DRENDO-1510 file (C-alpha; in Angstrom, 1 decimal, always signed):
<recs>
REC; n; res; u; v; w
REC; 1; MET; -4.3; +336.9; +90.6 .
REC; 2; LYS; -1.7; +334.6; +89.3 .
REC; 3; ARG; -1.6; +332.8; +92.6 .
REC; 4; TYR; -5.3; +332.4; +92.7 .
REC; 5; TYR; -5.2; +330.8; +89.2 .
REC; 6; TYR; -2.7; +328.2; +90.4 .
REC; 7; VAL; -4.9; +327.2; +93.3 .
REC; 8; LEU; -7.8; +326.6; +91.0 .
REC; 9; ILE; -5.7; +324.4; +88.8 .
REC; 10; ILE; -4.6; +322.2; +91.8 .
REC; 11; ILE; -8.2; +321.8; +93.1 .
REC; 12; PHE; -9.3; +320.8; +89.6 .
REC; 13; CYS; -6.6; +318.1; +89.4 .
REC; 14; PHE; -7.7; +316.6; +92.8 .
REC; 15; ILE; -11.2; +316.5; +91.5 .
REC; 16; LEU; -10.1; +314.6; +88.4 .
REC; 17; VAL; -8.1; +312.1; +90.4 .
REC; 18; GLY; -11.0; +311.4; +92.7 .
REC; 19; CYS; -13.3; +310.9; +89.8 .
REC; 20; ASN; -11.0; +308.4; +88.2 .
REC; 21; SER; -10.6; +306.4; +91.5 .
REC; 22; ASP; -14.4; +306.2; +91.9 .
REC; 23; ALA; -14.7; +305.0; +88.3 .
REC; 24; GLU; -12.1; +302.4; +88.8 .
REC; 25; GLU; -13.6; +301.2; +92.0 .
REC; 26; GLU; -17.0; +301.0; +90.4 .
REC; 27; SER; -15.5; +299.1; +87.5 .
REC; 28; TYR; -13.8; +296.7; +90.0 .
REC; 29; VAL; -16.9; +296.2; +92.0 .
REC; 30; ASN; -18.9; +295.7; +88.8 .
REC; 31; SER; -16.4; +293.2; +87.6 .
REC; 32; ASN; -16.5; +291.2; +90.9 .
REC; 33; GLU; -20.3; +291.3; +90.9 .
REC; 34; SER; -20.3; +290.0; +87.3 .
REC; 35; ASN; -17.9; +287.3; +88.3 .
REC; 36; GLU; -20.0; +286.3; +91.3 .
REC; 37; ILE; -23.1; +286.2; +89.1 .
REC; 38; GLU; -21.3; +284.1; +86.6 .
REC; 39; SER; -20.0; +281.9; +89.3 .
REC; 40; GLU; -23.5; +281.5; +90.8 .
REC; 41; GLU; -24.9; +280.8; +87.3 .
REC; 42; GLY; -22.3; +278.2; +86.6 .
REC; 43; GLY; -22.3; +276.8; +90.2 .
REC; 44; GLU; -25.2; +274.5; +89.6 .
REC; 45; SER; -23.3; +272.8; +86.7 .
REC; 46; GLU; -20.1; +272.5; +88.7 .
REC; 47; ASN; -21.9; +271.0; +91.7 .
REC; 48; GLU; -23.7; +268.6; +89.5 .
REC; 49; THR; -20.3; +267.6; +87.9 .
REC; 50; GLY; -18.7; +267.4; +91.4 .
REC; 51; ALA; -21.4; +265.1; +92.7 .
REC; 52; SER; -20.9; +262.8; +89.7 .
REC; 53; ASP; -17.2; +262.6; +90.3 .
REC; 54; GLU; -17.7; +261.7; +94.0 .
REC; 55; GLU; -20.1; +259.0; +93.1 .
REC; 56; LYS; -17.6; +257.7; +90.5 .
REC; 57; THR; -14.9; +257.8; +93.2 .
REC; 58; ASP; -17.1; +255.9; +95.7 .
REC; 59; ASP; -17.9; +253.3; +93.0 .
REC; 60; THR; -14.2; +252.9; +92.2 .
REC; 61; THR; -13.4; +252.6; +95.9 .
REC; 62; ASN; -16.1; +250.0; +96.5 .
REC; 63; ALA; -15.0; +248.0; +93.4 .
REC; 64; SER; -11.4; +248.2; +94.6 .
REC; 65; GLU; -12.4; +246.9; +98.1 .
REC; 66; GLU; -14.4; +244.1; +96.7 .
REC; 67; ASN; -11.5; +243.1; +94.6 .
REC; 68; PHE; -9.1; +243.3; +97.6 .
REC; 69; PHE; -11.4; +241.0; +99.6 .
REC; 70; SER; -12.2; +238.6; +96.7 .
REC; 71; ASP; -9.7; +235.9; +97.6 .
REC; 72; LEU; -10.5; +235.2; +101.2 .
REC; 73; PRO; -9.7; +231.7; +102.6 .
REC; 74; GLN; -12.3; +229.5; +104.2 .
REC; 75; THR; -12.6; +229.3; +108.0 .
REC; 76; PRO; -11.7; +225.8; +109.1 .
REC; 77; ASN; -14.1; +224.0; +111.5 .
REC; 78; SER; -12.0; +220.9; +112.0 .
REC; 79; ILE; -8.4; +219.8; +112.0 .
REC; 80; GLU; -9.0; +218.0; +108.7 .
REC; 81; GLU; -10.2; +221.2; +107.1 .
REC; 82; LEU; -7.3; +223.1; +108.6 .
REC; 83; LEU; -4.8; +220.7; +107.1 .
REC; 84; SER; -6.4; +220.9; +103.7 .
REC; 85; LEU; -6.0; +224.6; +103.4 .
REC; 86; PRO; -2.9; +226.2; +101.8 .
REC; 87; PRO; -0.6; +228.2; +104.1 .
REC; 88; GLY; -0.4; +232.0; +104.0 .
REC; 89; LYS; +2.0; +234.0; +101.8 .
REC; 90; PHE; +4.2; +234.9; +104.8 .
REC; 91; ALA; +4.0; +231.5; +106.6 .
REC; 92; GLY; +7.2; +229.8; +107.8 .
REC; 93; LYS; +9.1; +232.9; +108.8 .
REC; 94; THR; +8.7; +235.5; +111.6 .
REC; 95; TYR; +7.1; +238.9; +111.0 .
REC; 96; GLU; +10.4; +240.6; +111.6 .
REC; 97; GLU; +12.3; +238.5; +109.0 .
REC; 98; GLN; +10.0; +239.8; +106.3 .
REC; 99; GLN; +8.7; +243.0; +107.8 .
REC; 100; GLU; +9.3; +245.3; +104.8 .
REC; 101; GLU; +7.6; +243.0; +102.4 .
REC; 102; ILE; +4.7; +242.4; +104.8 .
REC; 103; GLU; +4.1; +246.1; +105.4 .
REC; 104; GLU; +4.1; +246.8; +101.7 .
REC; 105; VAL; +1.1; +244.5; +101.5 .
REC; 106; LEU; -0.6; +245.9; +104.7 .
REC; 107; ASP; -0.3; +249.4; +103.2 .
REC; 108; GLN; -2.8; +248.3; +100.6 .
REC; 109; PHE; -5.5; +247.6; +103.2 .
REC; 110; PRO; -8.5; +249.9; +102.8 .
REC; 111; VAL; -9.3; +252.2; +105.8 .
REC; 112; SER; -12.1; +250.8; +107.9 .
REC; 113; GLU; -15.1; +252.8; +109.3 .
REC; 114; GLU; -15.0; +253.9; +112.9 .
REC; 115; GLU; -17.7; +251.4; +113.7 .
REC; 116; ILE; -17.6; +248.2; +111.7 .
REC; 117; SER; -19.9; +245.2; +111.4 .
REC; 118; ASP; -18.8; +241.7; +112.3 .
REC; 119; GLU; -19.1; +240.8; +108.7 .
REC; 120; GLU; -16.8; +243.6; +107.6 .
REC; 121; ALA; -14.4; +242.8; +110.4 .
REC; 122; GLU; -14.3; +239.2; +109.3 .
REC; 123; LYS; -13.2; +240.2; +105.8 .
REC; 124; TYR; -10.2; +242.0; +107.3 .
REC; 125; TRP; -9.5; +239.1; +109.5 .
REC; 126; LEU; -9.7; +236.5; +106.7 .
REC; 127; LYS; -7.4; +238.6; +104.6 .
REC; 128; LEU; -4.9; +238.6; +107.4 .
REC; 129; VAL; -5.3; +234.8; +107.8 .
REC; 130; GLY; -4.6; +234.4; +104.1 .
REC; 131; LEU; -1.3; +236.2; +104.7 .
REC; 132; PHE; -0.1; +234.6; +107.9 .
REC; 133; ALA; -1.8; +231.1; +108.3 .
REC; 134; GLU; +0.9; +228.6; +109.1 .
REC; 135; GLU; +1.2; +225.1; +107.6 .
REC; 136; TYR; +0.5; +222.7; +110.5 .
REC; 137; PRO; +2.0; +219.2; +110.8 .
REC; 138; ASN; -0.3; +216.3; +109.9 .
REC; 139; PRO; -0.7; +213.6; +112.6 .
REC; 140; GLN; -1.1; +211.1; +109.8 .
REC; 141; ASP; +2.5; +211.8; +108.8 .
REC; 142; VAL; +3.6; +210.9; +112.4 .
REC; 143; LEU; +1.8; +207.6; +112.1 .
REC; 144; GLU; +3.5; +206.8; +108.9 .
REC; 145; GLN; +6.9; +207.5; +110.4 .
REC; 146; TRP; +6.4; +205.0; +113.2 .
REC; 147; GLY; +8.2; +201.8; +113.0 .
REC; 148; GLY; +6.6; +198.4; +113.7 .
REC; 149; TYR; +6.9; +196.0; +116.5 .
REC; 150; SER; +9.0; +193.0; +115.5 .
REC; 151; ILE; +7.6; +190.0; +117.3 .
REC; 152; ASN; +9.1; +187.1; +115.3 .
REC; 153; PRO; +9.7; +183.9; +117.4 .
REC; 154; PRO; +13.2; +182.8; +118.0 .
REC; 155; GLU; +14.8; +180.2; +115.8 .
REC; 156; ILE; +17.3; +177.4; +116.4 .
REC; 157; ASP; +19.1; +176.0; +113.4 .
REC; 158; GLY; +16.7; +178.0; +111.1 .
REC; 159; GLU; +13.5; +176.6; +112.6 .
REC; 160; GLU; +11.0; +178.3; +114.9 .
REC; 161; ILE; +11.0; +176.7; +118.3 .
REC; 162; SER; +8.1; +176.0; +120.7 .
REC; 163; PHE; +8.0; +176.8; +124.3 .
REC; 164; LYS; +5.5; +177.6; +127.0 .
REC; 165; GLU; +6.4; +179.3; +130.2 .
REC; 166; ASN; +5.3; +176.4; +132.4 .
REC; 167; TYR; +8.1; +174.0; +131.8 .
REC; 168; ASN; +8.2; +170.3; +132.8 .
REC; 169; VAL; +10.9; +167.8; +132.0 .
REC; 170; GLU; +10.8; +164.1; +132.7 .
REC; 171; ILE; +13.9; +161.9; +132.0 .
REC; 172; ILE; +13.3; +158.2; +131.5 .
REC; 173; LEU; +16.6; +156.4; +132.2 .
REC; 174; ASP; +17.4; +152.8; +131.3 .
REC; 175; ALA; +19.1; +151.0; +134.2 .
REC; 176; SER; +19.4; +147.7; +132.5 .
REC; 177; GLY; +22.6; +145.7; +132.8 .
REC; 178; SER; +24.0; +146.8; +129.5 .
REC; 179; MET; +24.3; +150.4; +130.9 .
REC; 180; ALA; +27.2; +149.1; +132.9 .
REC; 181; ASN; +29.2; +148.8; +129.7 .
REC; 182; TYR; +32.1; +151.3; +129.5 .
REC; 183; GLN; +32.1; +154.2; +127.1 .
REC; 184; GLY; +35.7; +155.3; +127.4 .
REC; 185; ASP; +36.8; +155.4; +131.0 .
REC; 186; GLN; +33.2; +155.6; +132.4 .
REC; 187; THR; +30.1; +153.4; +132.3 .
REC; 188; ARG; +27.2; +154.5; +130.2 .
REC; 189; MET; +25.2; +154.9; +133.4 .
REC; 190; GLU; +27.8; +157.2; +134.9 .
REC; 191; LEU; +27.9; +159.3; +131.8 .
REC; 192; ALA; +24.1; +159.4; +131.7 .
REC; 193; LYS; +23.9; +160.5; +135.4 .
REC; 194; GLU; +26.5; +163.3; +134.8 .
REC; 195; ALA; +24.7; +164.5; +131.7 .
REC; 196; ILE; +21.3; +164.5; +133.5 .
REC; 197; MET; +22.7; +166.5; +136.4 .
REC; 198; ASP; +24.4; +169.1; +134.2 .
REC; 199; TYR; +21.2; +169.4; +132.2 .
REC; 200; ALA; +19.0; +169.9; +135.3 .
REC; 201; LYS; +21.3; +172.7; +136.5 .
REC; 202; GLU; +20.7; +174.6; +133.2 .
REC; 203; LEU; +16.9; +174.4; +133.4 .
REC; 204; PRO; +14.9; +177.6; +134.1 .
REC; 205; GLU; +14.3; +178.2; +137.8 .
REC; 206; GLU; +10.6; +177.8; +137.4 .
REC; 207; ALA; +11.0; +174.5; +135.6 .
REC; 208; ASN; +9.9; +171.2; +137.1 .
REC; 209; VAL; +12.1; +168.1; +136.6 .
REC; 210; GLY; +11.3; +164.4; +137.1 .
REC; 211; LEU; +13.4; +161.2; +136.8 .
REC; 212; ARG; +12.0; +157.8; +136.1 .
REC; 213; ILE; +14.2; +154.7; +136.3 .
REC; 214; TYR; +13.4; +151.3; +134.9 .
REC; 215; GLY; +15.1; +147.9; +135.1 .
REC; 216; PHE; +17.2; +148.8; +138.2 .
REC; 217; GLU; +16.3; +145.7; +140.3 .
REC; 218; GLY; +17.3; +142.1; +140.1 .
REC; 219; SER; +19.7; +141.2; +137.3 .
REC; 220; ASN; +19.6; +140.4; +133.6 .
REC; 221; ALA; +19.3; +136.7; +134.4 .
REC; 222; ASP; +16.2; +134.9; +133.2 .
REC; 223; SER; +15.3; +134.2; +136.8 .
REC; 224; ASP; +15.2; +137.9; +137.6 .
REC; 225; LYS; +13.2; +139.0; +134.6 .
REC; 226; LYS; +9.9; +139.4; +136.4 .
REC; 227; VAL; +11.3; +141.4; +139.2 .
REC; 228; SER; +13.5; +143.5; +136.9 .
REC; 229; CYS; +10.7; +144.2; +134.5 .
REC; 230; SER; +8.6; +145.3; +137.4 .
REC; 231; SER; +11.2; +147.8; +138.6 .
REC; 232; ASN; +9.9; +151.0; +137.1 .
REC; 233; GLU; +9.7; +154.1; +139.4 .
REC; 234; LEU; +9.5; +157.9; +139.4 .
REC; 235; VAL; +12.4; +158.3; +141.8 .
REC; 236; TYR; +12.4; +162.1; +141.6 .
REC; 237; GLY; +8.8; +163.5; +141.3 .
REC; 238; ILE; +7.9; +166.3; +138.9 .
REC; 239; LYS; +9.0; +169.2; +140.9 .
REC; 240; PRO; +11.6; +172.1; +141.0 .
REC; 241; PHE; +15.2; +171.0; +140.7 .
REC; 242; ASN; +17.2; +170.4; +143.9 .
REC; 243; GLU; +20.7; +169.4; +143.2 .
REC; 244; LYS; +21.5; +167.6; +146.4 .
REC; 245; GLU; +18.2; +165.6; +146.4 .
REC; 246; LEU; +18.5; +164.6; +142.8 .
REC; 247; SER; +22.2; +163.6; +143.2 .
REC; 248; GLU; +21.4; +161.4; +146.2 .
REC; 249; VAL; +18.5; +159.7; +144.4 .
REC; 250; MET; +20.8; +158.8; +141.5 .
REC; 251; ASP; +23.4; +157.4; +143.8 .
REC; 252; ASP; +20.9; +154.9; +145.1 .
REC; 253; PHE; +20.7; +152.8; +141.9 .
REC; 254; GLY; +23.0; +151.3; +139.3 .
REC; 255; PRO; +22.6; +149.3; +136.0 .
REC; 256; THR; +21.5; +145.8; +136.7 .
REC; 257; GLY; +18.4; +144.3; +135.0 .
REC; 258; TRP; +16.1; +144.1; +132.0 .
REC; 259; THR; +14.5; +146.8; +129.8 .
REC; 260; PRO; +10.8; +147.5; +130.5 .
REC; 261; LEU; +10.8; +150.5; +128.0 .
REC; 262; ALA; +7.1; +150.2; +127.1 .
REC; 263; GLU; +5.9; +150.3; +130.7 .
REC; 264; ALA; +8.2; +153.3; +131.4 .
REC; 265; ILE; +6.6; +155.2; +128.5 .
REC; 266; ALA; +3.1; +154.4; +129.7 .
REC; 267; ALA; +4.0; +155.5; +133.2 .
REC; 268; ALA; +5.4; +158.8; +132.0 .
REC; 269; LYS; +2.0; +159.7; +130.5 .
REC; 270; SER; +0.5; +159.3; +134.0 .
REC; 271; ASP; +3.4; +161.2; +135.6 .
REC; 272; LEU; +2.6; +164.3; +133.5 .
REC; 273; ALA; -1.2; +163.9; +133.4 .
REC; 274; GLU; -1.8; +167.0; +135.5 .
REC; 275; PHE; +0.3; +169.2; +133.2 .
REC; 276; ASP; -1.9; +169.7; +130.1 .
REC; 277; GLY; -0.1; +170.7; +126.9 .
REC; 278; GLU; -2.3; +173.8; +126.4 .
REC; 279; ASN; -0.6; +175.5; +129.3 .
REC; 280; ASN; +2.7; +173.6; +129.7 .
REC; 281; THR; +5.8; +172.7; +127.8 .
REC; 282; ASN; +6.3; +169.0; +128.6 .
REC; 283; ILE; +9.5; +167.4; +127.5 .
REC; 284; ILE; +10.4; +163.8; +127.8 .
REC; 285; TYR; +13.8; +162.3; +127.3 .
REC; 286; ILE; +14.1; +158.6; +126.8 .
REC; 287; VAL; +17.7; +157.4; +127.4 .
REC; 288; SER; +18.3; +153.7; +126.5 .
REC; 289; ASP; +21.1; +151.5; +125.2 .
REC; 290; GLY; +18.8; +148.6; +124.2 .
REC; 291; ILE; +15.5; +147.5; +122.9 .
REC; 292; GLU; +12.4; +146.4; +124.9 .
REC; 293; THR; +13.1; +143.1; +126.7 .
REC; 294; CYS; +10.0; +142.8; +128.9 .
REC; 295; ASP; +7.5; +141.9; +126.2 .
REC; 296; GLY; +5.9; +145.3; +125.9 .
REC; 297; ASN; +5.2; +147.3; +122.8 .
REC; 298; PRO; +7.0; +150.7; +123.2 .
REC; 299; VAL; +5.9; +151.9; +119.8 .
REC; 300; GLU; +2.2; +151.6; +120.7 .
REC; 301; GLU; +2.8; +153.3; +124.0 .
REC; 302; ALA; +4.7; +156.1; +122.3 .
REC; 303; LYS; +1.8; +156.7; +120.0 .
REC; 304; SER; -0.6; +156.8; +123.0 .
REC; 305; LEU; +1.7; +159.3; +124.7 .
REC; 306; ALA; +1.7; +161.6; +121.7 .
REC; 307; ASP; -2.1; +161.5; +121.4 .
REC; 308; SER; -2.6; +162.4; +125.1 .
REC; 309; ASN; -3.5; +165.8; +126.4 .
REC; 310; ILE; +0.0; +166.4; +127.7 .
REC; 311; THR; +1.3; +166.8; +124.1 .
REC; 312; PRO; +4.9; +166.2; +125.0 .
REC; 313; VAL; +8.0; +166.9; +123.1 .
REC; 314; VAL; +9.7; +163.5; +123.0 .
REC; 315; ASN; +13.4; +163.1; +122.5 .
REC; 316; VAL; +14.7; +159.6; +122.2 .
REC; 317; ILE; +18.5; +159.2; +122.8 .
REC; 318; GLY; +20.1; +155.9; +121.8 .
REC; 319; PHE; +23.3; +155.2; +123.7 .
REC; 320; ASN; +25.7; +153.5; +121.2 .
REC; 321; LEU; +23.0; +151.2; +119.9 .
REC; 322; ASP; +23.3; +148.4; +117.4 .
REC; 323; HIS; +21.2; +148.4; +114.2 .
REC; 324; GLU; +18.3; +146.6; +115.7 .
REC; 325; GLY; +18.2; +148.9; +118.8 .
REC; 326; GLN; +18.4; +152.0; +116.6 .
REC; 327; LYS; +15.6; +150.8; +114.4 .
REC; 328; GLN; +13.2; +150.2; +117.4 .
REC; 329; LEU; +14.0; +153.5; +119.1 .
REC; 330; LYS; +13.6; +155.4; +115.8 .
REC; 331; GLU; +10.1; +153.9; +115.5 .
REC; 332; VAL; +9.4; +154.9; +119.1 .
REC; 333; ALA; +10.4; +158.5; +118.3 .
REC; 334; GLU; +8.4; +158.6; +115.1 .
REC; 335; ALA; +5.3; +157.2; +116.9 .
REC; 336; ALA; +5.7; +159.8; +119.6 .
REC; 337; LYS; +6.1; +162.6; +117.0 .
REC; 338; GLY; +9.5; +163.3; +118.5 .
REC; 339; THR; +13.1; +163.0; +117.5 .
REC; 340; TYR; +15.8; +160.3; +117.7 .
REC; 341; LYS; +19.5; +160.8; +118.2 .
REC; 342; ASP; +22.2; +158.2; +118.6 .
REC; 343; VAL; +25.1; +159.3; +120.8 .
REC; 344; GLN; +28.5; +157.8; +121.3 .
REC; 345; ASN; +29.9; +159.7; +124.1 .
REC; 346; ARG; +29.2; +162.1; +127.0 .
REC; 347; ASN; +29.5; +165.3; +124.9 .
REC; 348; GLN; +27.0; +164.1; +122.4 .
REC; 349; LEU; +24.6; +163.1; +125.2 .
REC; 350; GLN; +25.0; +166.5; +126.9 .
REC; 351; ASP; +24.4; +168.2; +123.6 .
REC; 352; GLU; +21.1; +166.4; +123.2 .
REC; 353; PHE; +20.0; +167.3; +126.7 .
REC; 354; GLN; +21.0; +170.9; +126.2 .
REC; 355; LYS; +18.7; +171.4; +123.2 .
REC; 356; ALA; +15.7; +171.7; +125.5 .
REC; 357; ALA; +17.5; +174.0; +127.9 .
REC; 358; LYS; +18.6; +176.1; +124.9 .
REC; 359; ILE; +15.0; +176.3; +123.8 .
REC; 360; ALA; +14.0; +177.7; +127.2 .
REC; 361; SER; +17.0; +180.0; +127.2 .
REC; 362; GLU; +16.3; +181.3; +123.7 .
REC; 363; TRP; +12.7; +182.1; +124.6 .
REC; 364; ARG; +13.6; +183.9; +127.8 .
REC; 365; LEU; +16.3; +185.9; +125.8 .
REC; 366; TRP; +13.8; +186.5; +123.0 .
REC; 367; ARG; +11.2; +187.8; +125.5 .
REC; 368; ALA; +13.7; +190.1; +127.1 .
REC; 369; HIS; +14.8; +191.5; +123.7 .
REC; 370; ALA; +11.3; +191.7; +122.4 .
REC; 371; MET; +10.1; +193.6; +125.4 .
REC; 372; GLY; +13.1; +195.9; +125.2 .
REC; 373; ASP; +12.5; +196.6; +121.5 .
REC; 374; ALA; +8.8; +197.2; +122.2 .
REC; 375; ARG; +9.7; +199.7; +125.0 .
REC; 376; MET; +12.2; +201.5; +122.7 .
REC; 377; GLU; +9.6; +201.7; +119.9 .
REC; 378; ASN; +7.1; +203.1; +122.3 .
REC; 379; VAL; +9.7; +205.7; +123.5 .
REC; 380; ASP; +10.5; +206.6; +119.9 .
REC; 381; ARG; +6.8; +207.1; +119.1 .
REC; 382; ALA; +6.4; +209.2; +122.2 .
REC; 383; ASN; +9.4; +211.4; +121.1 .
REC; 384; MET; +7.9; +211.8; +117.7 .
REC; 385; MET; +4.6; +212.9; +119.2 .
REC; 386; ARG; +6.4; +215.4; +121.4 .
REC; 387; ASP; +8.2; +216.8; +118.3 .
REC; 388; PHE; +4.8; +217.0; +116.6 .
REC; 389; ARG; +3.3; +218.9; +119.5 .
REC; 390; ALA; +6.3; +221.2; +119.7 .
REC; 391; GLU; +6.2; +222.0; +116.0 .
REC; 392; TRP; +2.5; +222.6; +116.1 .
REC; 393; ALA; +2.9; +225.0; +119.1 .
REC; 394; ASP; +5.8; +226.8; +117.3 .
REC; 395; ARG; +3.6; +227.3; +114.3 .
REC; 396; TYR; +0.6; +228.8; +116.0 .
REC; 397; ARG; +2.8; +231.0; +118.2 .
REC; 398; ASN; +4.5; +232.4; +115.2 .
REC; 399; GLU; +1.1; +232.8; +113.4 .
REC; 400; ARG; -0.4; +234.6; +116.4 .
REC; 401; HIS; +2.6; +236.9; +116.7 .
REC; 402; SER; +2.5; +237.8; +113.0 .
REC; 403; LEU; -1.2; +238.5; +113.2 .
REC; 404; SER; -0.8; +240.7; +116.3 .
REC; 405; GLU; +2.0; +242.7; +114.7 .
REC; 406; ALA; -0.1; +243.2; +111.5 .
REC; 407; ILE; -3.1; +244.4; +113.5 .
REC; 408; LYS; -0.9; +246.9; +115.4 .
REC; 409; TYR; +0.6; +248.2; +112.2 .
REC; 410; LEU; -2.8; +248.6; +110.6 .
REC; 411; GLN; -4.2; +250.3; +113.6 .
REC; 412; TYR; -1.4; +252.5; +114.9 .
REC; 413; GLU; +1.0; +253.0; +112.0 .
REC; 414; ILE; -1.2; +253.7; +109.1 .
REC; 415; ASP; -4.6; +254.2; +110.8 .
REC; 416; ALA; -6.3; +251.6; +108.5 .
REC; 417; LEU; -8.2; +250.0; +111.4 .
REC; 418; SER; -10.4; +251.8; +113.9 .
REC; 419; LEU; -10.4; +250.7; +117.5 .
REC; 420; ASP; -13.7; +248.9; +116.9 .
REC; 421; ALA; -12.3; +247.0; +113.9 .
REC; 422; ALA; -9.1; +246.1; +115.7 .
REC; 423; LEU; -11.0; +244.7; +118.7 .
REC; 424; LYS; -13.2; +242.6; +116.6 .
REC; 425; ILE; -10.3; +241.3; +114.5 .
REC; 426; GLY; -8.5; +240.5; +117.8 .
REC; 427; ASP; -11.5; +238.4; +118.9 .
REC; 428; PHE; -11.3; +236.4; +115.6 .
REC; 429; ARG; -7.6; +235.9; +116.3 .
REC; 430; ASP; -8.3; +234.6; +119.8 .
REC; 431; GLU; -11.0; +232.3; +118.6 .
REC; 432; ARG; -8.6; +230.8; +116.0 .
REC; 433; THR; -5.9; +230.4; +118.7 .
REC; 434; ASN; -8.3; +228.5; +120.9 .
REC; 435; LYS; -9.2; +226.2; +118.0 .
REC; 436; LEU; -5.6; +225.5; +117.3 .
REC; 437; HIS; -5.0; +224.6; +120.9 .
REC; 438; GLU; -8.0; +222.2; +120.8 .
REC; 439; TRP; -6.9; +220.6; +117.5 .
REC; 440; LYS; -3.4; +220.1; +118.8 .
REC; 441; ALA; -4.8; +218.4; +121.9 .
REC; 442; GLN; -7.1; +216.3; +119.8 .
REC; 443; ALA; -4.2; +215.1; +117.6 .
REC; 444; TRP; -2.1; +214.3; +120.6 .
REC; 445; ASP; -4.9; +212.3; +122.2 .
REC; 446; ASP; -5.6; +210.4; +118.9 .
REC; 447; LEU; -1.9; +209.6; +118.5 .
REC; 448; SER; -1.6; +208.6; +122.2 .
REC; 449; GLU; -4.5; +206.2; +121.8 .
REC; 450; VAL; -2.9; +204.5; +118.8 .
REC; 451; LYS; +0.5; +204.4; +120.5 .
REC; 452; ASP; -0.8; +203.0; +123.7 .
REC; 453; LYS; -3.0; +200.4; +122.1 .
REC; 454; ASP; -0.2; +199.3; +119.7 .
REC; 455; TYR; +2.2; +198.9; +122.7 .
REC; 456; GLU; -0.3; +197.0; +124.8 .
REC; 457; ASP; -1.1; +194.7; +121.9 .
REC; 458; ALA; +2.6; +194.2; +121.3 .
REC; 459; VAL; +3.3; +193.3; +125.0 .
REC; 460; ASP; +0.3; +191.0; +125.0 .
REC; 461; GLU; +1.5; +189.3; +121.9 .
REC; 462; ILE; +5.0; +188.9; +123.2 .
REC; 463; GLN; +3.8; +187.5; +126.5 .
REC; 464; GLY; +1.3; +185.3; +124.6 .
REC; 465; LYS; +3.9; +183.9; +122.4 .
REC; 466; TYR; +6.2; +183.3; +125.3 .
REC; 467; LYS; +3.6; +181.5; +127.3 .
REC; 468; ASP; +1.6; +179.8; +124.6 .
REC; 469; ASN; +3.9; +179.2; +121.7 .
REC; 470; ALA; +3.6; +175.6; +120.5 .
REC; 471; SER; +3.6; +174.0; +117.1 .
REC; 472; ASP; +0.3; +172.7; +115.8 .
REC; 473; ASP; +1.7; +169.2; +116.0 .
REC; 474; ASN; +2.2; +169.6; +119.7 .
</recs>
């Protein structure tokens, strides 16, 4: 009986436990259902709030992107526009030299869409240009660094000298009896012949030389005046110097007669008539030890000579003249718009002859130096142009490298650029590189044109001065 009682108690306990479990389960289910209902009831408010936050986030993102792309540089369409724009923040150094700083800036780039419009791609591109655009050298700076061409005529004794490439010399030598007088251990005629020969040897190879002798026949007696005054001859015609021929000619005559100076000056004008002064340097030396004795007017003939188209440079050399003789020959020189010099010995005579040779030598030397200087200036300018071109190429190579590295970082390292965006930005990069090539070539061509023209002008001026230099008086 007692055992039966215990069994009933145990069964009752199981029933109670089961009832409690069902109640708790129902309570838990009811609680969850209540929570779900509350959640559903409040869901509309949460979704509404969530949508508002998303819109706010989108607005903030758009505003941030607009601000990020607010300072884009202009796209240059000419070399002038390119040079007017400021360089990028990271210009002047390689990407690797400032990589950490660069990538801190690149990390701020907004993430592009998978497909991006050309306009949006251009924004990314211009932002990169603003970071990496190099400062390119200005061709105007190259022009300003160029030196000038120095084409100043040569000077002798502080005065500019005149000379034309076609060079003709005529020596008018007095062979009157007084030239037989001794000057030291030689006669005046011997000294004059030696000085003439030494002078002729120093003339330019292309020069022509002529020798006119007057008063070399008869004697200085009254009975021989007519024949002596008629002796006036171009014994060595205006032609290139031949030492043997000129020496033999001078050996054929000696001092003997009168002094037909006026007739000799008049004849010299005819001797040189074919050599106009516009294209020729015509030099006349008159060597005499006395005044006109054949009734001519040497001053009038000298004036006529100076006014002729041969426009000669007249040098009158008085050989140990007295006062009256010096006075007349100075007047001859003045009328001929030339110079007068009285000499006492061979050295002085040679010095006077050498002046003209020195003029020719100075001009030849000047032309050689001027042409050399012009060539050096042209070479210097070409070297500056090459430096300019090399600097320009270094700049755009560095710029392209930095841009390429930045695009790769944005695309592969931080996934800020989609493939579409990277390709379009790469197209912008290639377009800029092509323009930089074109502008470099344009600058080179412009500089070359100026350089070549300046050099040609300088050479023409040098040659012109060498060939055509002559004073206005001549």
